[in-house]
One Martini backbone bead per residue (centre of mass of N, CA, C, O) as a GRO file, in nm:
protein
  458
    1UNK     BB    1  12.376  12.312   4.468
    2UNK     BB    2  12.275  12.617   4.592
    3UNK     BB    3  12.189  12.894   4.370
    4UNK     BB    4  11.960  13.030   4.534
    5UNK     BB    5  11.844  13.248   4.771
    6UNK     BB    6  11.568  13.142   4.813
    7UNK     BB    7  11.648  12.851   4.898
    8UNK     BB    8  11.835  12.920   5.128
    9UNK     BB    9  11.636  13.070   5.306
   10UNK     BB   10  11.412  12.858   5.314
   11UNK     BB   11  11.580  12.624   5.431
   12UNK     BB   12  11.691  12.758   5.683
   13UNK     BB   13  11.419  12.841   5.806
   14UNK     BB   14  11.291  12.562   5.804
   15UNK     BB   15  11.493  12.422   5.988
   16UNK     BB   16  11.465  12.610   6.228
   17UNK     BB   17  11.159  12.586   6.265
   18UNK     BB   18  11.139  12.280   6.283
   19UNK     BB   19  11.326  12.241   6.524
   20UNK     BB   20  11.171  12.423   6.716
   21UNK     BB   21  10.904  12.266   6.702
   22UNK     BB   22  11.010  11.991   6.786
   23UNK     BB   23  11.122  12.070   7.062
   24UNK     BB   24  10.865  12.201   7.175
   25UNK     BB   25  10.682  11.956   7.133
   26UNK     BB   26  10.837  11.754   7.308
   27UNK     BB   27  10.826  11.917   7.565
   28UNK     BB   28  10.519  11.951   7.580
   29UNK     BB   29  10.446  11.650   7.570
   30UNK     BB   30  10.602  11.553   7.817
   31UNK     BB   31  10.465  11.730   8.025
   32UNK     BB   32  10.156  11.661   7.961
   33UNK     BB   33  10.178  11.357   7.981
   34UNK     BB   34  10.247  11.350   8.278
   35UNK     BB   35   9.995  11.494   8.375
   36UNK     BB   36   9.787  11.288   8.253
   37UNK     BB   37   9.897  11.034   8.385
   38UNK     BB   38   9.846  11.125   8.674
   39UNK     BB   39   9.542  11.154   8.640
   40UNK     BB   40   9.473  10.865   8.547
   41UNK     BB   41   9.598  10.723   8.785
   42UNK     BB   42   9.414  10.852   8.996
   43UNK     BB   43   9.148  10.738   8.885
   44UNK     BB   44   9.225  10.436   8.912
   45UNK     BB   45   9.281  10.441   9.217
   46UNK     BB   46   8.994  10.525   9.301
   47UNK     BB   47   8.851  10.285   9.171
   48UNK     BB   48   8.994  10.067   9.341
   49UNK     BB   49   8.889  10.162   9.619
   50UNK     BB   50   8.589  10.123   9.559
   51UNK     BB   51   8.600   9.820   9.494
   52UNK     BB   52   8.718   9.727   9.764
   53UNK     BB   53   8.483   9.831   9.935
   54UNK     BB   54   8.267   9.662   9.793
   55UNK     BB   55   8.390   9.379   9.856
   56UNK     BB   56   8.404   9.416  10.176
   57UNK     BB   57   8.064   9.430  10.173
   58UNK     BB   58   8.073   9.133  10.090
   59UNK     BB   59   8.069   8.820  10.019
   60UNK     BB   60   8.307   8.589   9.941
   61UNK     BB   61   8.123   8.423   9.729
   62UNK     BB   62   8.069   8.726   9.569
   63UNK     BB   63   8.321   8.841   9.424
   64UNK     BB   64   8.278   8.794   9.118
   65UNK     BB   65   8.006   8.945   9.102
   66UNK     BB   66   8.115   9.214   9.206
   67UNK     BB   67   8.316   9.265   8.976
   68UNK     BB   68   8.105   9.275   8.751
   69UNK     BB   69   7.939   9.508   8.862
   70UNK     BB   70   8.171   9.715   8.886
   71UNK     BB   71   8.237   9.714   8.579
   72UNK     BB   72   7.962   9.834   8.492
   73UNK     BB   73   7.992  10.096   8.660
   74UNK     BB   74   8.285  10.115   8.522
   75UNK     BB   75   8.326  10.293   8.263
   76UNK     BB   76   8.611  10.215   8.075
   77UNK     BB   77   8.670   9.960   8.264
   78UNK     BB   78   8.886   9.704   8.393
   79UNK     BB   79   8.875   9.405   8.598
   80UNK     BB   80   9.133   9.242   8.804
   81UNK     BB   81   9.121   8.941   9.007
   82UNK     BB   82   9.351   8.814   9.259
   83UNK     BB   83   9.458   8.529   9.438
   84UNK     BB   84   9.661   8.312   9.636
   85UNK     BB   85   9.506   8.046   9.502
   86UNK     BB   86   9.458   8.130   9.170
   87UNK     BB   87   9.226   8.303   9.142
   88UNK     BB   88   9.008   8.467   8.889
   89UNK     BB   89   8.870   8.794   8.790
   90UNK     BB   90   8.629   8.946   8.566
   91UNK     BB   91   8.422   9.194   8.447
   92UNK     BB   92   8.467   9.052   8.138
   93UNK     BB   93   8.480   8.733   8.055
   94UNK     BB   94   8.382   8.730   7.740
   95UNK     BB   95   8.593   8.925   7.685
   96UNK     BB   96   8.860   9.049   7.545
   97UNK     BB   97   9.167   9.119   7.644
   98UNK     BB   98   9.357   9.444   7.669
   99UNK     BB   99   9.529   9.307   7.907
  100UNK     BB  100   9.862   9.214   8.009
  101UNK     BB  101   9.954   9.031   8.297
  102UNK     BB  102  10.211   8.945   8.455
  103UNK     BB  103  10.290   8.717   8.698
  104UNK     BB  104  10.503   8.892   8.853
  105UNK     BB  105  10.305   9.119   8.908
  106UNK     BB  106  10.095   8.966   9.067
  107UNK     BB  107  10.289   8.870   9.291
  108UNK     BB  108  10.377   9.149   9.386
  109UNK     BB  109  10.091   9.236   9.485
  110UNK     BB  110  10.026   8.992   9.671
  111UNK     BB  111  10.286   9.080   9.855
  112UNK     BB  112  10.203   9.410   9.890
  113UNK     BB  113  10.223   9.563   9.644
  114UNK     BB  114  10.259   9.790   9.367
  115UNK     BB  115  10.108   9.918   9.052
  116UNK     BB  116  10.233  10.108   8.750
  117UNK     BB  117  10.253  10.179   8.416
  118UNK     BB  118  10.334  10.485   8.442
  119UNK     BB  119  10.598  10.425   8.618
  120UNK     BB  120  10.723  10.149   8.476
  121UNK     BB  121  10.678  10.150   8.148
  122UNK     BB  122  10.436   9.913   8.068
  123UNK     BB  123  10.250   9.990   7.796
  124UNK     BB  124  10.242   9.729   7.621
  125UNK     BB  125  10.048   9.556   7.802
  126UNK     BB  126   9.892   9.849   7.866
  127UNK     BB  127   9.812  10.104   7.666
  128UNK     BB  128   9.591  10.257   7.868
  129UNK     BB  129   9.655  10.158   8.144
  130UNK     BB  130   9.774  10.051   8.483
  131UNK     BB  131   9.663   9.925   8.812
  132UNK     BB  132   9.785   9.794   9.135
  133UNK     BB  133   9.616   9.643   9.427
  134UNK     BB  134   9.633   9.552   9.763
  135UNK     BB  135   9.439   9.309   9.969
  136UNK     BB  136   9.232   9.208  10.247
  137UNK     BB  137   8.998   8.914  10.257
  138UNK     BB  138   8.901   8.654  10.431
  139UNK     BB  139   9.218   8.560  10.459
  140UNK     BB  140   9.306   8.702  10.189
  141UNK     BB  141   9.498   8.773   9.904
  142UNK     BB  142   9.479   9.056   9.690
  143UNK     BB  143   9.468   9.152   9.330
  144UNK     BB  144   9.399   9.469   9.184
  145UNK     BB  145   9.311   9.553   8.844
  146UNK     BB  146   9.308   9.865   8.663
  147UNK     BB  147   9.174   9.941   8.336
  148UNK     BB  148   9.169  10.099   8.033
  149UNK     BB  149   8.943  10.075   7.728
  150UNK     BB  150   8.995  10.370   7.649
  151UNK     BB  151   9.114  10.632   7.518
  152UNK     BB  152   9.319  10.841   7.638
  153UNK     BB  153   9.424  11.162   7.672
  154UNK     BB  154   9.712  11.101   7.589
  155UNK     BB  155   9.656  10.987   7.305
  156UNK     BB  156   9.492  11.220   7.203
  157UNK     BB  157   9.715  11.430   7.241
  158UNK     BB  158   9.925  11.299   7.057
  159UNK     BB  159   9.757  11.316   6.799
  160UNK     BB  160   9.709  11.622   6.803
  161UNK     BB  161  10.005  11.706   6.813
  162UNK     BB  162  10.094  11.588   6.535
  163UNK     BB  163   9.883  11.728   6.364
  164UNK     BB  164   9.966  12.018   6.441
  165UNK     BB  165  10.258  12.000   6.352
  166UNK     BB  166  10.202  11.954   6.047
  167UNK     BB  167  10.036  12.206   6.006
  168UNK     BB  168  10.256  12.409   6.087
  169UNK     BB  169  10.463  12.323   5.876
  170UNK     BB  170  10.298  12.390   5.622
  171UNK     BB  171  10.240  12.685   5.688
  172UNK     BB  172  10.536  12.766   5.736
  173UNK     BB  173  10.642  12.702   5.452
  174UNK     BB  174  10.467  12.912   5.308
  175UNK     BB  175  10.568  13.161   5.472
  176UNK     BB  176  10.869  13.127   5.400
  177UNK     BB  177  10.844  13.177   5.099
  178UNK     BB  178  10.733  13.462   5.127
  179UNK     BB  179  10.973  13.573   5.290
  180UNK     BB  180  11.189  13.518   5.077
  181UNK     BB  181  11.071  13.703   4.865
  182UNK     BB  182  11.079  13.962   5.039
  183UNK     BB  183  11.395  13.953   5.088
  184UNK     BB  184  11.506  13.915   4.781
  185UNK     BB  185  11.395  14.143   4.608
  186UNK     BB  186  11.586  14.375   4.699
  187UNK     BB  187  11.847  14.222   4.617
  188UNK     BB  188  11.783  14.216   4.314
  189UNK     BB  189  11.779  14.521   4.279
  190UNK     BB  190  12.067  14.570   4.377
  191UNK     BB  191  12.204  14.393   4.164
  192UNK     BB  192  12.105  14.549   3.914
  193UNK     BB  193  12.238  14.818   3.992
  194UNK     BB  194  12.536  14.720   4.018
  195UNK     BB  195  12.554  14.635   3.721
  196UNK     BB  196  12.519  14.918   3.607
  197UNK     BB  197  12.761  15.043   3.748
  198UNK     BB  198  12.973  14.846   3.623
  199UNK     BB  199  12.883  14.955   3.322
  200UNK     BB  200  12.862  15.295   3.378
  201UNK     BB  201  12.576  15.344   3.519
  202UNK     BB  202  12.498  15.623   3.746
  203UNK     BB  203  12.177  15.663   3.678
  204UNK     BB  204  12.072  15.566   3.983
  205UNK     BB  205  11.802  15.425   4.198
  206UNK     BB  206  11.713  15.356   4.549
  207UNK     BB  207  11.376  15.299   4.682
  208UNK     BB  208  11.312  15.236   5.014
  209UNK     BB  209  11.096  15.199   5.291
  210UNK     BB  210  11.295  15.086   5.450
  211UNK     BB  211  11.487  15.121   5.778
  212UNK     BB  212  11.686  14.914   5.748
  213UNK     BB  213  11.961  14.766   5.621
  214UNK     BB  214  11.852  14.775   5.329
  215UNK     BB  215  11.791  15.077   5.324
  216UNK     BB  216  12.084  15.166   5.383
  217UNK     BB  217  12.212  15.024   5.142
  218UNK     BB  218  12.052  15.173   4.923
  219UNK     BB  219  12.145  15.458   5.004
  220UNK     BB  220  12.449  15.402   4.963
  221UNK     BB  221  12.434  15.329   4.662
  222UNK     BB  222  12.311  15.593   4.566
  223UNK     BB  223  12.542  15.769   4.671
  224UNK     BB  224  12.767  15.628   4.514
  225UNK     BB  225  12.655  15.688   4.233
  226UNK     BB  226  12.673  15.995   4.261
  227UNK     BB  227  12.981  16.007   4.310
  228UNK     BB  228  13.062  15.860   4.048
  229UNK     BB  229  12.937  16.070   3.862
  230UNK     BB  230  13.119  16.299   3.951
  231UNK     BB  231  13.389  16.158   3.885
  232UNK     BB  232  13.329  16.122   3.585
  233UNK     BB  233  13.305  16.418   3.523
  234UNK     BB  234  13.588  16.492   3.622
  235UNK     BB  235  13.739  16.307   3.427
  236UNK     BB  236  13.640  16.439   3.168
  237UNK     BB  237  13.746  16.719   3.239
  238UNK     BB  238  14.039  16.635   3.270
  239UNK     BB  239  14.083  16.534   2.983
  240UNK     BB  240  13.999  16.796   2.846
  241UNK     BB  241  14.207  16.984   2.982
  242UNK     BB  242  14.462  16.837   2.906
  243UNK     BB  243  14.420  16.842   2.605
  244UNK     BB  244  14.405  17.148   2.582
  245UNK     BB  245  14.684  17.221   2.730
  246UNK     BB  246  14.846  17.059   2.512
  247UNK     BB  247  14.738  17.153   2.232
  248UNK     BB  248  14.796  17.456   2.234
  249UNK     BB  249  15.114  17.457   2.237
  250UNK     BB  250  15.144  17.264   1.997
  251UNK     BB  251  15.016  17.449   1.791
  252UNK     BB  252  15.217  17.676   1.822
  253UNK     BB  253  15.474  17.518   1.755
  254UNK     BB  254  15.384  17.428   1.474
  255UNK     BB  255  15.342  17.710   1.354
  256UNK     BB  256  15.629  17.827   1.408
  257UNK     BB  257  15.782  17.606   1.253
  258UNK     BB  258  15.666  17.677   0.975
  259UNK     BB  259  15.768  17.969   0.969
  260UNK     BB  260  16.079  17.893   0.993
  261UNK     BB  261  16.082  17.767   0.689
  262UNK     BB  262  16.101  18.042   0.589
  263UNK     BB  263  16.309  18.262   0.387
  264UNK     BB  264  16.182  18.560   0.459
  265UNK     BB  265  16.307  18.565   0.729
  266UNK     BB  266  16.444  18.725   0.971
  267UNK     BB  267  16.632  18.714   1.256
  268UNK     BB  268  16.428  18.853   1.447
  269UNK     BB  269  16.185  18.668   1.386
  270UNK     BB  270  16.317  18.404   1.459
  271UNK     BB  271  16.370  18.469   1.756
  272UNK     BB  272  16.077  18.518   1.834
  273UNK     BB  273  15.973  18.230   1.764
  274UNK     BB  274  16.171  18.077   1.948
  275UNK     BB  275  16.066  18.203   2.212
  276UNK     BB  276  15.778  18.092   2.185
  277UNK     BB  277  15.857  17.795   2.182
  278UNK     BB  278  15.995  17.800   2.456
  279UNK     BB  279  15.746  17.889   2.618
  280UNK     BB  280  15.565  17.647   2.540
  281UNK     BB  281  15.756  17.431   2.650
  282UNK     BB  282  15.750  17.527   2.944
  283UNK     BB  283  15.451  17.488   2.976
  284UNK     BB  284  15.453  17.182   2.933
  285UNK     BB  285  15.648  17.120   3.164
  286UNK     BB  286  15.471  17.228   3.394
  287UNK     BB  287  15.234  17.043   3.344
  288UNK     BB  288  15.385  16.779   3.387
  289UNK     BB  289  15.484  16.836   3.675
  290UNK     BB  290  15.202  16.879   3.803
  291UNK     BB  291  15.085  16.604   3.736
  292UNK     BB  292  15.298  16.440   3.888
  293UNK     BB  293  15.252  16.573   4.161
  294UNK     BB  294  14.953  16.491   4.196
  295UNK     BB  295  14.994  16.189   4.167
  296UNK     BB  296  15.176  16.166   4.415
  297UNK     BB  297  14.975  16.292   4.624
  298UNK     BB  298  14.747  16.075   4.572
  299UNK     BB  299  14.927  15.886   4.674
  300UNK     BB  300  15.077  15.672   4.934
  301UNK     BB  301  15.402  15.745   4.818
  302UNK     BB  302  15.475  16.015   4.906
  303UNK     BB  303  15.727  16.204   4.981
  304UNK     BB  304  15.799  16.239   5.345
  305UNK     BB  305  16.030  16.477   5.520
  306UNK     BB  306  16.039  16.563   5.825
  307UNK     BB  307  16.160  16.876   5.969
  308UNK     BB  308  16.321  17.121   6.109
  309UNK     BB  309  16.213  17.462   6.044
  310UNK     BB  310  16.250  17.798   5.931
  311UNK     BB  311  15.983  17.967   5.831
  312UNK     BB  312  16.071  18.265   5.790
  313UNK     BB  313  16.315  18.196   5.605
  314UNK     BB  314  16.157  18.054   5.381
  315UNK     BB  315  15.988  18.302   5.299
  316UNK     BB  316  16.225  18.484   5.220
  317UNK     BB  317  16.336  18.303   4.995
  318UNK     BB  318  16.079  18.314   4.818
  319UNK     BB  319  16.090  18.620   4.768
  320UNK     BB  320  16.370  18.633   4.640
  321UNK     BB  321  16.311  18.428   4.404
  322UNK     BB  322  16.066  18.641   4.300
  323UNK     BB  323  16.187  18.923   4.224
  324UNK     BB  324  16.163  18.946   3.912
  325UNK     BB  325  15.850  18.960   3.918
  326UNK     BB  326  15.782  19.197   4.130
  327UNK     BB  327  15.982  19.413   4.017
  328UNK     BB  328  15.860  19.430   3.726
  329UNK     BB  329  15.575  19.547   3.875
  330UNK     BB  330  15.626  19.729   4.120
  331UNK     BB  331  15.606  19.578   4.398
  332UNK     BB  332  15.509  19.563   4.726
  333UNK     BB  333  15.686  19.416   5.008
  334UNK     BB  334  15.554  19.272   5.307
  335UNK     BB  335  15.704  19.181   5.626
  336UNK     BB  336  15.561  18.963   5.905
  337UNK     BB  337  15.809  18.789   6.075
  338UNK     BB  338  15.821  18.550   6.294
  339UNK     BB  339  15.994  18.340   6.483
  340UNK     BB  340  15.956  18.013   6.335
  341UNK     BB  341  15.931  17.663   6.432
  342UNK     BB  342  15.893  17.367   6.232
  343UNK     BB  343  15.749  17.058   6.120
  344UNK     BB  344  15.860  16.973   5.783
  345UNK     BB  345  15.850  16.965   5.437
  346UNK     BB  346  16.052  17.164   5.269
  347UNK     BB  347  15.994  17.122   4.965
  348UNK     BB  348  15.684  17.129   4.970
  349UNK     BB  349  15.650  17.403   5.118
  350UNK     BB  350  15.797  17.572   4.902
  351UNK     BB  351  15.574  17.533   4.685
  352UNK     BB  352  15.351  17.685   4.828
  353UNK     BB  353  15.485  17.969   4.831
  354UNK     BB  354  15.536  17.989   4.529
  355UNK     BB  355  15.242  17.966   4.427
  356UNK     BB  356  15.119  18.199   4.593
  357UNK     BB  357  15.310  18.423   4.496
  358UNK     BB  358  15.258  18.397   4.190
  359UNK     BB  359  14.960  18.461   4.210
  360UNK     BB  360  14.984  18.740   4.339
  361UNK     BB  361  15.156  18.862   4.111
  362UNK     BB  362  14.968  18.798   3.868
  363UNK     BB  363  14.694  18.953   4.012
  364UNK     BB  364  14.874  19.211   4.045
  365UNK     BB  365  14.907  19.516   3.979
  366UNK     BB  366  15.082  19.772   3.923
  367UNK     BB  367  15.178  19.899   4.242
  368UNK     BB  368  15.123  19.696   4.438
  369UNK     BB  369  15.050  19.467   4.722
  370UNK     BB  370  15.241  19.238   4.936
  371UNK     BB  371  15.163  19.021   5.221
  372UNK     BB  372  15.365  18.872   5.479
  373UNK     BB  373  15.273  18.641   5.747
  374UNK     BB  374  15.384  18.526   6.082
  375UNK     BB  375  15.237  18.328   6.350
  376UNK     BB  376  15.197  18.242   6.706
  377UNK     BB  377  14.964  18.015   6.874
  378UNK     BB  378  14.857  17.806   7.120
  379UNK     BB  379  14.570  17.752   6.983
  380UNK     BB  380  14.614  17.799   6.659
  381UNK     BB  381  14.910  17.819   6.605
  382UNK     BB  382  15.038  17.840   6.288
  383UNK     BB  383  15.026  18.149   6.089
  384UNK     BB  384  14.980  18.204   5.738
  385UNK     BB  385  14.993  18.510   5.535
  386UNK     BB  386  14.867  18.602   5.195
  387UNK     BB  387  14.852  18.922   5.049
  388UNK     BB  388  14.657  19.124   4.816
  389UNK     BB  389  14.576  19.392   4.551
  390UNK     BB  390  14.401  19.258   4.348
  391UNK     BB  391  14.126  19.138   4.159
  392UNK     BB  392  14.020  18.890   4.270
  393UNK     BB  393  13.724  18.691   4.350
  394UNK     BB  394  13.452  18.572   4.242
  395UNK     BB  395  13.183  18.435   4.394
  396UNK     BB  396  13.134  18.202   4.169
  397UNK     BB  397  13.457  18.099   4.204
  398UNK     BB  398  13.530  18.014   4.504
  399UNK     BB  399  13.440  17.701   4.510
  400UNK     BB  400  13.675  17.638   4.263
  401UNK     BB  401  13.974  17.705   4.337
  402UNK     BB  402  14.074  17.385   4.407
  403UNK     BB  403  14.027  17.298   4.132
  404UNK     BB  404  14.111  17.127   3.869
  405UNK     BB  405  14.159  17.341   3.595
  406UNK     BB  406  14.057  17.593   3.719
  407UNK     BB  407  13.931  17.900   3.560
  408UNK     BB  408  13.807  18.214   3.589
  409UNK     BB  409  13.879  18.273   3.308
  410UNK     BB  410  13.729  18.237   2.998
  411UNK     BB  411  13.976  18.282   2.793
  412UNK     BB  412  14.223  18.155   2.915
  413UNK     BB  413  14.474  18.181   2.701
  414UNK     BB  414  14.420  18.498   2.654
  415UNK     BB  415  14.515  18.546   2.926
  416UNK     BB  416  14.775  18.684   3.117
  417UNK     BB  417  14.684  18.482   3.380
  418UNK     BB  418  14.737  18.219   3.264
  419UNK     BB  419  14.709  17.874   3.342
  420UNK     BB  420  14.657  17.526   3.448
  421UNK     BB  421  14.495  17.491   3.734
  422UNK     BB  422  14.710  17.342   3.969
  423UNK     BB  423  14.836  17.505   4.201
  424UNK     BB  424  14.609  17.498   4.431
  425UNK     BB  425  14.581  17.192   4.438
  426UNK     BB  426  14.868  17.143   4.540
  427UNK     BB  427  14.855  17.312   4.794
  428UNK     BB  428  14.627  17.157   4.938
  429UNK     BB  429  14.770  16.883   4.949
  430UNK     BB  430  15.018  16.971   5.115
  431UNK     BB  431  14.872  17.086   5.358
  432UNK     BB  432  14.724  16.820   5.432
  433UNK     BB  433  14.985  16.652   5.470
  434UNK     BB  434  15.047  16.846   5.737
  435UNK     BB  435  14.767  16.894   5.894
  436UNK     BB  436  14.652  17.139   5.759
  437UNK     BB  437  14.499  17.459   5.667
  438UNK     BB  438  14.297  17.626   5.406
  439UNK     BB  439  14.217  17.973   5.335
  440UNK     BB  440  13.989  18.241   5.210
  441UNK     BB  441  13.975  18.587   5.107
  442UNK     BB  442  13.756  18.800   4.893
  443UNK     BB  443  13.766  19.096   4.678
  444UNK     BB  444  13.662  19.260   4.425
  445UNK     BB  445  13.923  19.469   4.333
  446UNK     BB  446  14.103  19.425   4.629
  447UNK     BB  447  14.158  19.114   4.705
  448UNK     BB  448  14.367  18.848   4.858
  449UNK     BB  449  14.355  18.589   5.128
  450UNK     BB  450  14.581  18.353   5.250
  451UNK     BB  451  14.540  18.080   5.496
  452UNK     BB  452  14.772  17.902   5.702
  453UNK     BB  453  14.717  17.631   5.941
  454UNK     BB  454  14.901  17.506   6.198
  455UNK     BB  455  14.939  17.298   6.428
  456UNK     BB  456  15.077  17.289   6.739
  457UNK     BB  457  15.251  17.020   6.696
  458UNK     BB  458  15.442  17.159   6.469
   0.00000   0.00000   0.00000
């Protein structure tokens, strides 16, 4: 099994390159071999014509001598002449023949045919190539064969072709190894970084100069590490906030419980401590409910049962349910509610209005005013607005309003407006669940307005 990416890339590229070179080399060789064979064949045919003309201009009894002389004049070629009476002549009688001509081939040419080893594929008999031509002279039929005795350009080309092929393969193999190193090095860096991320180290960066897919992958991993770092920070803050918000009421309950064990307390003091314990218990219960609510909203299985509801009536019911809170602070409530019917999850949406109203009541001083309005527009859809004349939100706190456990007041639990910092996070989740959007405007010491906009299809 091939275990390293270096070897996999190198072997795959080598096989692809080698196969490509082999196919192209075979195609190139076949094409140019045919071209060279045709050229050599043409040269031998022209030499045969010249020899025949020379023989026909001499006496019949001097045919053998003429063949010898013609062979000397035609360097690099051997001449074989046969007649129908069985006589044969060679241009170099004393030399060993480098070409074997079968008797059936000789008979075929004597009968008026022609022969070419380039066309008939009989290169084994005459490796350098051979052609045969018939002619008549002096009442006899002759067969003249002309063959090359030196390596032809075809053989030289074949030798050079194979030598070049192996040279290219060796150079290509070296270049492929370099290319594999170049390709795998960034991947090894990416692997090292992902291992660090898996181990919990998100303070990593990949900076590649490439603008290709590897560069994009490196940029994506760097961005992912940054986002994971933010999430880890948020997780730590979440754990810290939850621990703080749970520990504070538990500390109060434990302290009041110890005080209740004293015999010196009168009944009025005991009732006061019991009420404080009850208040802290309710606070823990609200925190638990909100955490469970957020966990459900974050999951993909949060119950969502949309149905047609009368939005203006639902807002009125929310105001009535909160009457003990706003009447206790002598707040004026103004309602500008048009009759509007939408499709939504009634229970979830009711929590949105409750949370926003409680926030408005909590941060509006006595004698202030809260205004609720709902309107419908064909382009904007259904718009719900909840405004107050409260303390407002400081500019530096506005970007964190929907963050979980975020509280604008530094004193946290010491503030009379303190909560657990989950209310607006829940509101945003529910609003988004309905495909709506939420926004707000605020002026310090003048008030805040939250606007929820439902799409027209609702």
